[in-house]
N, C-alpha and C positions, 0 to 999 in steps of 0.2 A: 504494500500500500504506500502510495506517495501523495503528498500535497500537490494539488493540481495547479493552483494559481496563487498569486499574491506574494506576500512577504516571505513565506516559507516554501515557495514553489520548488518542487523536485525533492524536498526532504522526505526521507523514509520514515514511516511509522511502524511501530511494532504491532503485530496482531495479538489478540487474546489467545493464549494457548488452549488447545482442546477443541471440541466441537460444539460446546455449549453456546457460543456466540456466532451469529451470522452477520459478517461484516457487509456494509453497503459497498457495492463494487465501485471502483473509480469512475466507471462510465455513468452509473446512476448518480453518484455524488456530483460529478461535473454537470450533469443535466439539471439536478436540483438547483445548483448555484447559478446556472445560466438563467433559470426561471426566476429565482427570488433576488438575484443580485445584478450582475455578478460581483459587484464590490459594494462596500458599506461604509458609512461614516458614523462609527460608534454603535451604541446600542448594547443590550445585554441579552444573551441567549441562555436557554435552558434545554438540556438534553436529559430526558427522564430514563433513557435506556442507553447509557453511554458507550457500552462496548469497549472499543479501543480509544474512543474520544475523537475519531477521525472527522465526524461531521462538525463538531465544535471547533476543532483546530483548523479545519478548512475555512470555516466562517471567520475565525480570528485572523487567519492569514490574509483574508480579504477585507479586513477592517472592523469587524465587530470588536468592541472594547473589552467587555467583561463576560464571564460565563459561569454557570453552575452546571455541573455534570453529576448525575445520579446513576448508580448501578447497584444491583443487589449481589452480584457475583464478586467475591473477593479477588479472583484472578483478573477480572475486568478492571476493578478499581486500581489494582497494582499496575496494570498495563497503562491505564490512563495517566497515572502519576508519572510513570517512566517517560511516556511520550511528552507530557507537559514539561518535565524536567529537561529533556533533550533540547526542547525549543525555548527554554527559559520563560515559560508561561505561568509558572507556579503562582506568581503574585496576582495574576489577573483571573485565575480560575479557581473556584471552590469545587472540591470533589467530595461526595458523600456516598458511603455504602448504606443503601436503604432500598426498600421497595418503593414503587412509584406512588402508591397511595399515601404511605407514611411521609414520604418526601413532600408531596403536595400539601399535606396537612401542616407540616413544619414551615413550608414556605409561606403559607397563608398568614403566619404570625409575624412575618417580616414585612418591611415596607418596600418590597421589590416588585417591579413590573417588568415584564419581558417583551422585547421587540421581536425575538425569534424563538420558536419552540420546535424541538425535534422530538417526534414520537415514533420510535422504531422498535416496538415491543416484540418479544417472541411471538410468532404467528399464532401459537396455541393459546396465548394469554392476552389477546387484544381487547382493550377497554378504551379504545380511542375516543369514542363518542362521550363516554363518561368523563374521561380526562379533560377533554376540551370544555365540557360543561362546567367542571370543577374550576378550571383556570378562569373561565369567564365569570362564574358566579362569585368567585372570591377575589375578583378584580386584580388578577395577576398578569393581565395582558394590557399592553399599551394599545391605544387606538391605532389601527392599521398594522398591528402585530401580524407576523406571518407564522403559520403553524404548518410544519412539514410532517406529514405522516407517511411512513413506509409500511406497507401491509400486504397481507396475502391477496393475490389477485382475485380470489374468489369473494373477498369481502367487499360489499357494496356500501360505501359511506354516503350519507345524505348530502344534498347540495348545500344545506345550511345546518349549522349546529350552534344554538344559543347566540345568534347574531354574528357568527363567523361564517363567511360565505366561501364556497369552493372557488378557488382561483384557477386551478388546473388539476386535471387528472390524467395520469400517464400510466399505461401498462407496459412494463419492460420485457417481460417474458411470461411463461405460463404460471409462474409462482409469485412474481413481485410486481406491485403497483405502488405508485406514489400519488397521494392526494394532498394538495396544498390549499390551506384556508387562509383568509385574512379577516381580522377582527374589525368589523365595520361599524360597531356601535359602542358608545361609552357605557360604562357601569352595567347596571342590571335592567336597562330600559326594555330589553327585548327578551321575552321567554316564549318557548314553543310549547 
């Protein structure tokens, strides 16, 4: 795995050992950032299923200022920390070992709002709709925040979730699809 563009272009990232993590391919990562960027002027990102940290690091290479990465797997957390250390990003990224729901509950208590959110859960444990609803209801999203979801191609996500509107849907192969949402409403004005 390599960083595709920006400050760290061409730098190698370590993958999580074992078969428990399914990394986003370089091709899909490049496609995602061509849709949502390709470059950024600051902002804060959240990755609820960090894996190797590649999505977050790619975003930071392209200009995102700060990030929080969550993963429940100790091997993933160790890999993320190694990748961040290699690129001297430790000061700009917080890494927590936690499951997504507990992490969201903890984030609710902080005064943080995210500009970019990555949701790439294990395909058998997808709760994407609930996670977006939680982010929205607990005011964790900036207006016009972008939410990138990578999911099983068989999963059909709605056009709109709690005021977040589908910006783009792409199917990359028989198993992988990406649906990108944008937060188009302030606060809790809109409920479905």
